[in-house]
N, C-alpha and C positions, 0 to 999 in steps of 0.2 A: 442521441440528441436530435438528429435529423428526423427520425420517425416520431419522436415526441413533440416535434414542432418547436423545440427550443432554439434550433438554428435553421437556417434556410439553405445553407451550402456546406457540403462536407468535403473534406480533402485531407491531405497530409502536409506537414511542414517538413521541408527537407534542409533548409539552410537559412541563414540570416538574410539571403537575397530574396527570399519568398515574400510576396506581398501579403499573404495570409498567414495567420498563426492559429495553432490549435486553440479552441475556445477555452480550454482549461489552463493554457499557458499564459499567465498574466505578468510574471516578473520580466523586467526588461532583459535580463540575462538569458531567460528562456527564449525570448523572441530573437535575440541576437544569435543564439546557437542552434535554434530549431529543435531543442529537446526540453523535456520537463525536468526540473530540478527539485520540485517540491510537490506534495500532494495538493489536490484541489477539490473543492466541494461544489457539487451541482445538484439541483433538484428540478425534475420536470414530471409532467403527467403524460400517461400513455394508456389508452384503452381502459380508463377507469382506475388505473393504478397510479400511485404517487411513488416515484422512484428517486431515491437519494444515491447519487454516484459519488464515490470517494475515489477520484482518479489519481493514480500513482505513476511515477516514472517507470518506463519499461527498460531502460538501459542499465548497464551493470554498475554505474556510479550513483545509484540512488542513495538517499540519506536514511537515517534512523527514523525520520518522520514517516517514511513508507511503512516500516514495521508497525509503528504505533497506530497508523490509520487502520490496519487490519484488526486492531483491538476494538474498533468502533463498528466494524462491519458485521452483518448477519450472513452474508454469502460473498463468495469471491469468484470473479471471472478470470480464468487463467488463459492468457493469450499466448499461443505457441506459434512460432515461425515454422511453416511447413518444410522449409529447407534446412533450418538449423536444429530443429527439435528442442529438447530440454536444455536450457542454458543455465549458467552458474547462478544468475540472479533469480531464476525461476525456482531453483532448489532451495535457496535461502528463504524466499517468501512462502513457498509451499510448506516448509518446516514450521513456520509460525502458524499457518492455517491449520496444519495437522495438530499441533499442540493445543489449539483452541477449539478444535472440532468444527471448524467452519466448513459448510458445504462448498464444494468447488465445481464450477461448470467450465468446461474446456472448449475454447474456440481455436481450431487450428487454421491459421490465417495464410494468406498469400498462395492459395492453391492455384491461382491463375498463372503462377510461375512454376518453374521446375521445382518439385518437392520430393521429399523422401516417400518411399512406399508407405501407404497408410497402415499396413500391418506392422511395419517396423516402428512407426510412430507410436502405435498402441503399445507395442512391446517395450519401447523406451520409457513411456509414461509409467508402466507397471514396474519395470525393473529399477529405474533410477529414482522414482518418487515413491514407489511402494503403494500405489493406489490402483484399485481395479477400475477398468474402463468399460463403457458401453456406448458404442457409436449410435447416435440418433439418426445421423445421415451418413452417406458414404460417397467419397469422391469418384468421379468417372474421368480418368485421365490425369496423370500426375507428372508428366514429363514436359510440362510447358504446353500440353495439348488439352487443357482442362475443358471438359464438356458440360459439367454440372455435377449434381449430387443426386443420389437415390435417397428419398425420404422413407425410412423403414417404418415409421408410424403410419403413414398414409399410403404406402406401397405405390409411390409415384416417383417419376424422374423430374427434377427441376433443372431446366436447361440454362446454361450460362451463355450470355450473349456478349461475345468479345468485340462486337462492332460498335458498342456504345462509345461515343466520343467524349463524354464529360467526366470519365474516370470516376464514376460513382458520386459525383457532386449532388445528384438528385436521387430521389427514391426510385427503386426499380420494381417493376411488375414482372414477376418471374413467369416464364413460359413453362407449362407443365404437360407431361405426357404420362400415361399409365405405363407401369412396368410391363404389363401384359400386352401393350399395344403392338400389334403385328408390324406396324410401320416404324417401331422404335429403332430397328436396325438401320432403316433408311435415314433416320434423323441423326443418330450418333455414330453409326457404323456398326457392322456386324461384329468386328473384333471387340469393340468397346462393350457391346451388349453381352457377348459371351463371357468376357472377363468379369463384368458386373454380376452376372447370374452366378458365376462360380464363387465370387467373393461373398455374395449375400448368403449363399448356401452354407459356406464355411462359418460365417458369423452366426447364423441361426442355429447351427449344430454345436459349435464350440465356444461361442461368445457368452459373456455374462448377460443376465436378464436385467432389465431396468427395474430396480427396486427403490422406491422413493424413500423408504426408511433408511436404507444404506446411504443414499445420496445425502439426506439431511443429517446423517451422522458423520459425514465427511469420509466415508469408506469407499464410495463409488462415485466416479465422476462421469456425467454424461458428456459425450464428445460430439462436437459439431465441426464441419468443414465448410470453408467459404473463402471469400475474398473481400475484406473489409473496405479496401479502397474503391472497389467496384460496387459496394453495398450488396454483394451477392451472398446470401445466406444470413444476413444480419437480421432481417425482420423475422424469419422463422426462428432463429436463435432467441431473439427477444421474447417472442410469444411463448416458446417452450420454457425459457428461463422463468418467466412470470408464473407459469403453471406449476413449476416444480419447486421453486425457491421458497423457503419458509417466510412467513410474516415475521415481524420483530419478535425475537425470542426473549425468554426470561434471562436476567442477568444476575450473576452470583454476587452476594454482598456479605457483610459481616453479620447480617440478620437473616441469612438464607437467600434463596432465589427470589428476585423481585419480578413479578409477572408484568408484562406490558400493559395489561388492563387493570392494574392496581388503581385504587381510587385516590392516589396522591402522585404529585409530580416528583420525579427523580431523574438525575442525569449525572454525567461526569465530563470533565474537560479532557479532550484527547489531543488537542492541537492549539498552539498559540502562535499567532503570526503578527508581527509588527510591521508598520509602514506599508501596508497593502495600498494605501493611498499616500504617496510621498508628500502631497500638498498638506495633509492634515496630521502626519506623524502619529497615526492612530495605532492601536494595538487591539487585536480581536482574539477573544477566547472562543473556540469552537466546542460546542456542547452536544454530546449525543444524548438525546432524550431516551430514557429507559422505561419510564412508566408515566401514566397519567396524562393530563392535558395541561399544556403550557398556555398561559395568557400573558399578554403584555403587562408589564409592571408587577408581575408575580413576585411575592416575597418568599424567599427560600433561605434555608440554613446552609451556610458555607461551613461544611463539617470540619475541615482542618482548623479553622480559626474559631469555630463555634459562634459565629456571628450571623445575624439576620441581614440579608442584603436584598435589594430590589433589582430585578432584572429588567431594565428599561431598554427601549429601542432595540428589540430583538430583530435580527435580520436573517434572511436566507439568501443563498448565493447561486449565481451562475458564474463560477470562477471569480473574477474581480468585481463583476456587477453585483449589486446588492438590492434587496427589496425589503422594506419594513413590513413586518407581519403582525397580526393580532393574536394568532394562536398556532400551536403546533402540537404534534402527538408523538407517542412512542415510535422510535425508528427515525424520526426527523433529526436533522442537524441544524442547529441555530447558532448564530454568532452574536456575541455580546461584547460591547466595548469594555475593555479591561483597563482600569486605571493603575494596574500593577498588583492586584490582589490575588489573581489566579495563578496556579501552577498546574502543569500537566498531571493528570490523575486526580485532581480535586473532585470530590463528590458534592452534589447539590441536592437538597431534599426539602420538600414542602413540610411545614409543620414543625413539631418538636423532635422529630426523629433524628437519630445521629448515625444512621447506617452509612457504611463506607463500601463502595464498590471495590472489587479487587484492584490492587495496584497495577499500573501499567509498567511493565519491566523496562529497565534500562538495558538496551541491547549493546553488546560489546563492539567498540570501534575496531577497525582493522588497519587504519592508517593514522600516523601520528606526526606532529610537527611542533617545533618550538616557535612561538610567535611573540613579537614585540613591536611597539610603535616605532616608526622611523624617526619621528619627531617627538622628543621627550616632552615637549610642551603640549602635546595632544594626549597626554597620559589619561586625563580625566575622561575624554571622549572615548578613548580606547577601552577603558574599564567599563564604561557604560554600554558600549557596543558589545563587548564580550559577555557581559552579564545578561544583556537582552537576548542575544543569540543562544546562550546556554539555557535560559528559561524557556525559549521556544523549543529546545531540544534539537536545534540545528547542529550543534556541536556539543561535545563533552569536554569540559575544562578540568584540568588537573593542576595542582600546585605541588612543588617540591617542598618538603618541610624545611623550615628555617631559611627559605629564600623569599625575597620580596615579590611584589606584584608587578615588577617591570616586565617580566616574561611569564608566559603560561605554556603548559603542554596542552595541546588540543588534539583530541581524537575524533575521527569521523569514520563512518561506515564506508562511503565511496570517496575516492580521491578527488573527484570533481568538487566535492564540498569545500575543499581548500580554496578553489577559485571563487566559489560562491561567498565564502567568508571574506576573502579579500575584496571582492566586488561590493558586498553590502557594507562593510566597514568604511570603504571609500565613498560610496554613493549616499549612505544614510547618516554617517557620523563624521565624514570628512577626514578619515584617518588612513594614512598609508602604513602598511605593515611590512615587517621583515619576517620571512618564513625560512625555517631550516628544517628540512625533512629528517625524520628519525627512523631508525631501522626496526622499531618495535612493531609487532604484528598482533600481539595478544594483550588484553587487559583482563586481569583476574582480581576479583574482590576478595579480600581476606575475610573469612567468616568467623564469627564469635564461637567460643567453646560452649558446651552445654550450660555452663553457669553464666553465660552472657559476657564473659571477659574476652578481650582480644589479646593475642600474643604480642609481645613487644616487637614491632616490625624491625627495629634497629638491631635486634639480637638474632634475626633469622640468618641462616646460612644460605646465601644466594650467589649466583654467578656474577662475575664482575660487570656484565652487561645489563643485568636486571635493575630496573629503577623502581624505587618506592615513591609513590605520589599519594595525594589526598584528593578525593573527588569533591564535588560541590557541597556534599553533606558531611564533609570531614571524615569520610570512611576511608580506611587504608586500601590502596590498590597497588598491585604489582604489575609492571609492564615488562613483557618478555619478548625476546626476539625469535624464539623457536619453541617447538614442543619439547625439545631436549632440555631447555632451561626450566620449563614448567616441571618436568619430571624430576629434575635435580632438586628443585625447591621442595617438592613433596617427599622425596626420599631422604633428604638431609634434615628435614624438620618434622619429626613424628608428631602427629596430631594436627598439623597444619591443614586447614580446610580452605579451598579456593572455589569461587563461583564465577562462571562466565557471564552471568547476568546479574546486574545490580538492581537495587530498589530505588524508587523515587525518593 
């Protein structure tokens, strides 16, 4: 954002006491806690490229919204902490990228602090994630004595200046020295130079080669080292990313692959967000354009309802800030005011076509709670809020058969989302809720038999702790506390089929 001119000051948000907040963090709860709790959409221009950023939370308590955002992306930037290596949330998100064949570009961050050995980090990426790596640059000094990086493409050393006092708030001009410079030992020290030469020789002999076809197939990840808070390595990464990343790719649909240069507009809804502006109580549908050219007031077919609708007041975003636009193209993200007709996964197509893009899967929650309004007089507002948040995909809502709507079972991916749920129901709907945590850890959708029929859930042999619930589409779901309980259900009920991912 800084290099694209979209912001004028870069930095990090550490707590609610900070005066500055990340540009992509627009919810009040995000500003209070200093962390992202929902994905954010931003667009900016850089060196003749139009870049759409789908920024997602980096902590372990991200939401299902983060998974869905990857379904709208053409490439992913994987940010790795140089000291921590591959974290649990990284594995989850990487799995989605791998399943969808999304190219992944890796930036190993915080190299200005004590970090793991770079060879160990490469080995960890390959063993834990199962993806081959190719370092584009290589760090010099990783024990809190960071000197810079060696750029393998240009055979030069880019020097890190630790004396800058603005902590990366402004753009940095990198000092460069040739790797063959006889004075390099004087600049970085003879020990660092010797270690660098040995590392580079090993990489050249034993490392993978940079193969763009493998990168774009998601089988090889280019790796960059740097320090984002100091803006060291960010600009070279951005330039190489733009050179290697694919343009908008074809999207699979019910009528085959739809190329981005097709002569008709098409797109799908991947995110719905209500109350971005609390003063107006609005609801926005975020649409990923897959093909053609979008123009203001374009008439399209809403495939799910088979109705023609006019897309008026299209907007593009810089987090919470919005700009009205006249046109947009494949790869762009636009926002449309939603009067309540859109659902996540909806396809929109110009003309009489009825093609549907692949469904966005419902990812399994890992945390569950029973919730109800504290004030029974607020039941109407409670139901409205729950329905809205479920349509956004912020939560998954389940009902127990033959039980009323006074209480719901709510499932979320990250436990922080329970706090977000409580906060938003209070702030946006004026409802205080009562939460009771449940011990369930797995949701499994009961699958139909080959003839399309479902087994009678009430006749299944299940453990006493397993709960039968219905999802928003009235599909039967089993909630389990353990892998053992899942295996029990499968062993005691021949022919029972369970899926860990549901459909929209």
